[in-house]
PyMOL commands that place a pseudoatom at each C-alpha (Angstrom):
pseudoatom trace, name=CA, resn=MET, resi=1, chain=A, elem=C, hetatm=0, pos=[53.867, -71.123, -99.541]
pseudoatom trace, name=CA, resn=VAL, resi=2, chain=A, elem=C, hetatm=0, pos=[56.003, -70.276, -102.562]
pseudoatom trace, name=CA, resn=VAL, resi=3, chain=A, elem=C, hetatm=0, pos=[59.175, -68.277, -101.871]
pseudoatom trace, name=CA, resn=ILE, resi=4, chain=A, elem=C, hetatm=0, pos=[61.035, -66.738, -104.826]
pseudoatom trace, name=CA, resn=THR, resi=5, chain=A, elem=C, hetatm=0, pos=[64.376, -64.989, -104.370]
pseudoatom trace, name=CA, resn=LEU, resi=6, chain=A, elem=C, hetatm=0, pos=[66.264, -62.921, -106.947]
pseudoatom trace, name=CA, resn=GLN, resi=7, chain=A, elem=C, hetatm=0, pos=[69.864, -61.734, -106.569]
pseudoatom trace, name=CA, resn=ARG, resi=8, chain=A, elem=C, hetatm=0, pos=[69.376, -58.769, -108.861]
pseudoatom trace, name=CA, resn=GLN, resi=9, chain=A, elem=C, hetatm=0, pos=[72.924, -57.331, -108.904]
pseudoatom trace, name=CA, resn=LYS, resi=10, chain=A, elem=C, hetatm=0, pos=[74.207, -60.394, -110.785]
pseudoatom trace, name=CA, resn=CYS, resi=11, chain=A, elem=C, hetatm=0, pos=[71.475, -60.244, -113.456]
pseudoatom trace, name=CA, resn=ILE, resi=12, chain=A, elem=C, hetatm=0, pos=[72.800, -60.098, -117.033]
pseudoatom trace, name=CA, resn=GLY, resi=13, chain=A, elem=C, hetatm=0, pos=[69.459, -59.113, -118.597]
pseudoatom trace, name=CA, resn=CYS, resi=14, chain=A, elem=C, hetatm=0, pos=[68.904, -62.218, -120.722]
pseudoatom trace, name=CA, resn=ASN, resi=15, chain=A, elem=C, hetatm=0, pos=[65.080, -61.937, -120.312]
pseudoatom trace, name=CA, resn=TYR, resi=16, chain=A, elem=C, hetatm=0, pos=[64.442, -65.701, -119.877]
pseudoatom trace, name=CA, resn=CYS, resi=17, chain=A, elem=C, hetatm=0, pos=[62.691, -65.168, -116.534]
pseudoatom trace, name=CA, resn=VAL, resi=18, chain=A, elem=C, hetatm=0, pos=[60.284, -62.668, -118.090]
pseudoatom trace, name=CA, resn=GLU, resi=19, chain=A, elem=C, hetatm=0, pos=[59.515, -64.998, -120.991]
pseudoatom trace, name=CA, resn=LEU, resi=20, chain=A, elem=C, hetatm=0, pos=[58.849, -67.973, -118.699]
pseudoatom trace, name=CA, resn=ALA, resi=21, chain=A, elem=C, hetatm=0, pos=[57.187, -66.222, -115.728]
pseudoatom trace, name=CA, resn=PRO, resi=22, chain=A, elem=C, hetatm=0, pos=[55.842, -62.838, -116.933]
pseudoatom trace, name=CA, resn=ASN, resi=23, chain=A, elem=C, hetatm=0, pos=[53.543, -62.516, -113.908]
pseudoatom trace, name=CA, resn=GLN, resi=24, chain=A, elem=C, hetatm=0, pos=[56.539, -62.576, -111.541]
pseudoatom trace, name=CA, resn=PHE, resi=25, chain=A, elem=C, hetatm=0, pos=[59.307, -60.837, -113.506]
pseudoatom trace, name=CA, resn=GLN, resi=26, chain=A, elem=C, hetatm=0, pos=[59.794, -57.854, -115.763]
pseudoatom trace, name=CA, resn=MET, resi=27, chain=A, elem=C, hetatm=0, pos=[62.812, -56.071, -117.154]
pseudoatom trace, name=CA, resn=SER, resi=28, chain=A, elem=C, hetatm=0, pos=[63.798, -52.687, -115.770]
pseudoatom trace, name=CA, resn=LYS, resi=29, chain=A, elem=C, hetatm=0, pos=[63.886, -49.915, -118.357]
pseudoatom trace, name=CA, resn=LYS, resi=30, chain=A, elem=C, hetatm=0, pos=[66.526, -48.127, -116.244]
pseudoatom trace, name=CA, resn=ASP, resi=31, chain=A, elem=C, hetatm=0, pos=[69.267, -50.762, -116.170]
pseudoatom trace, name=CA, resn=GLY, resi=32, chain=A, elem=C, hetatm=0, pos=[68.001, -53.708, -118.259]
pseudoatom trace, name=CA, resn=LYS, resi=33, chain=A, elem=C, hetatm=0, pos=[67.986, -56.098, -115.304]
pseudoatom trace, name=CA, resn=SER, resi=34, chain=A, elem=C, hetatm=0, pos=[65.202, -58.331, -114.053]
pseudoatom trace, name=CA, resn=VAL, resi=35, chain=A, elem=C, hetatm=0, pos=[62.759, -57.115, -111.410]
pseudoatom trace, name=CA, resn=LEU, resi=36, chain=A, elem=C, hetatm=0, pos=[60.870, -59.545, -109.153]
pseudoatom trace, name=CA, resn=LEU, resi=37, chain=A, elem=C, hetatm=0, pos=[57.417, -58.002, -108.916]
pseudoatom trace, name=CA, resn=HIS, resi=38, chain=A, elem=C, hetatm=0, pos=[55.883, -57.372, -105.461]
pseudoatom trace, name=CA, resn=SER, resi=39, chain=A, elem=C, hetatm=0, pos=[59.116, -58.361, -103.728]
pseudoatom trace, name=CA, resn=GLU, resi=40, chain=A, elem=C, hetatm=0, pos=[60.913, -56.983, -100.694]
pseudoatom trace, name=CA, resn=GLU, resi=41, chain=A, elem=C, hetatm=0, pos=[64.636, -56.163, -100.815]
pseudoatom trace, name=CA, resn=LYS, resi=42, chain=A, elem=C, hetatm=0, pos=[67.044, -57.136, -98.066]
pseudoatom trace, name=CA, resn=LYS, resi=43, chain=A, elem=C, hetatm=0, pos=[70.836, -56.992, -98.482]
pseudoatom trace, name=CA, resn=GLY, resi=44, chain=A, elem=C, hetatm=0, pos=[70.674, -57.251, -102.276]
pseudoatom trace, name=CA, resn=PHE, resi=45, chain=A, elem=C, hetatm=0, pos=[68.193, -60.129, -102.339]
pseudoatom trace, name=CA, resn=TYR, resi=46, chain=A, elem=C, hetatm=0, pos=[64.634, -59.562, -103.531]
pseudoatom trace, name=CA, resn=THR, resi=47, chain=A, elem=C, hetatm=0, pos=[62.112, -61.984, -102.041]
pseudoatom trace, name=CA, resn=LEU, resi=48, chain=A, elem=C, hetatm=0, pos=[58.482, -62.699, -102.816]
pseudoatom trace, name=CA, resn=LYS, resi=49, chain=A, elem=C, hetatm=0, pos=[56.359, -64.891, -100.548]
pseudoatom trace, name=CA, resn=SER, resi=50, chain=A, elem=C, hetatm=0, pos=[53.039, -66.013, -101.987]
pseudoatom trace, name=CA, resn=LYS, resi=51, chain=A, elem=C, hetatm=0, pos=[50.278, -68.490, -101.241]
pseudoatom trace, name=CA, resn=ASP, resi=52, chain=A, elem=C, hetatm=0, pos=[49.432, -68.641, -104.952]
pseudoatom trace, name=CA, resn=TYR, resi=53, chain=A, elem=C, hetatm=0, pos=[50.742, -72.035, -106.057]
pseudoatom trace, name=CA, resn=GLU, resi=54, chain=A, elem=C, hetatm=0, pos=[50.004, -71.258, -109.709]
pseudoatom trace, name=CA, resn=ILE, resi=55, chain=A, elem=C, hetatm=0, pos=[53.243, -69.235, -109.791]
pseudoatom trace, name=CA, resn=LEU, resi=56, chain=A, elem=C, hetatm=0, pos=[55.342, -72.226, -108.704]
pseudoatom trace, name=CA, resn=GLU, resi=57, chain=A, elem=C, hetatm=0, pos=[55.865, -73.988, -112.048]
pseudoatom trace, name=CA, resn=PRO, resi=58, chain=A, elem=C, hetatm=0, pos=[56.588, -70.889, -114.184]
pseudoatom trace, name=CA, resn=SER, resi=59, chain=A, elem=C, hetatm=0, pos=[58.954, -69.577, -111.516]
pseudoatom trace, name=CA, resn=GLU, resi=60, chain=A, elem=C, hetatm=0, pos=[60.779, -72.912, -111.303]
pseudoatom trace, name=CA, resn=ASN, resi=61, chain=A, elem=C, hetatm=0, pos=[61.142, -72.890, -115.092]
pseudoatom trace, name=CA, resn=ALA, resi=62, chain=A, elem=C, hetatm=0, pos=[62.578, -69.358, -114.935]
pseudoatom trace, name=CA, resn=SER, resi=63, chain=A, elem=C, hetatm=0, pos=[65.008, -70.463, -112.222]
pseudoatom trace, name=CA, resn=LYS, resi=64, chain=A, elem=C, hetatm=0, pos=[66.207, -73.417, -114.310]
pseudoatom trace, name=CA, resn=ALA, resi=65, chain=A, elem=C, hetatm=0, pos=[66.600, -71.279, -117.444]
pseudoatom trace, name=CA, resn=CYS, resi=66, chain=A, elem=C, hetatm=0, pos=[68.574, -68.502, -115.739]
pseudoatom trace, name=CA, resn=PRO, resi=67, chain=A, elem=C, hetatm=0, pos=[72.148, -68.712, -117.105]
pseudoatom trace, name=CA, resn=VAL, resi=68, chain=A, elem=C, hetatm=0, pos=[73.669, -67.039, -114.026]
pseudoatom trace, name=CA, resn=LYS, resi=69, chain=A, elem=C, hetatm=0, pos=[71.546, -69.013, -111.492]
pseudoatom trace, name=CA, resn=ILE, resi=70, chain=A, elem=C, hetatm=0, pos=[70.364, -66.009, -109.462]
pseudoatom trace, name=CA, resn=ILE, resi=71, chain=A, elem=C, hetatm=0, pos=[66.747, -67.134, -108.992]
pseudoatom trace, name=CA, resn=SER, resi=72, chain=A, elem=C, hetatm=0, pos=[65.760, -69.575, -106.291]
pseudoatom trace, name=CA, resn=VAL, resi=73, chain=A, elem=C, hetatm=0, pos=[62.277, -71.017, -105.818]
pseudoatom trace, name=CA, resn=LYS, resi=74, chain=A, elem=C, hetatm=0, pos=[61.116, -72.930, -102.762]
pseudoatom trace, name=CA, resn=ASN, resi=75, chain=A, elem=C, hetatm=0, pos=[57.798, -74.556, -101.951]
pseudoatom trace, name=CA, resn=ILE, resi=76, chain=A, elem=C, hetatm=0, pos=[57.536, -74.516, -98.158]
for i in range(1, 76): cmd.bond("trace and resi %d" % i, "trace and resi %d" % (i + 1))
show_as sticks, trace
zoom trace
């Protein structure tokens, strides 16, 4: 299972995650911050759990490119 976590409050809106993993992320038109699609929020962390392993590599690339390091990706 792939688990992606986004700490949205610290997002600076650079858009790298959207460019590298457009199926998982998009930019909010309200505040210009990243949104993790189909995620659940708990205490400021947005988490997506998926059995689709095709999202693993693009999400890892987005995590590595994030300048504020607010995206974590785990393969469990």
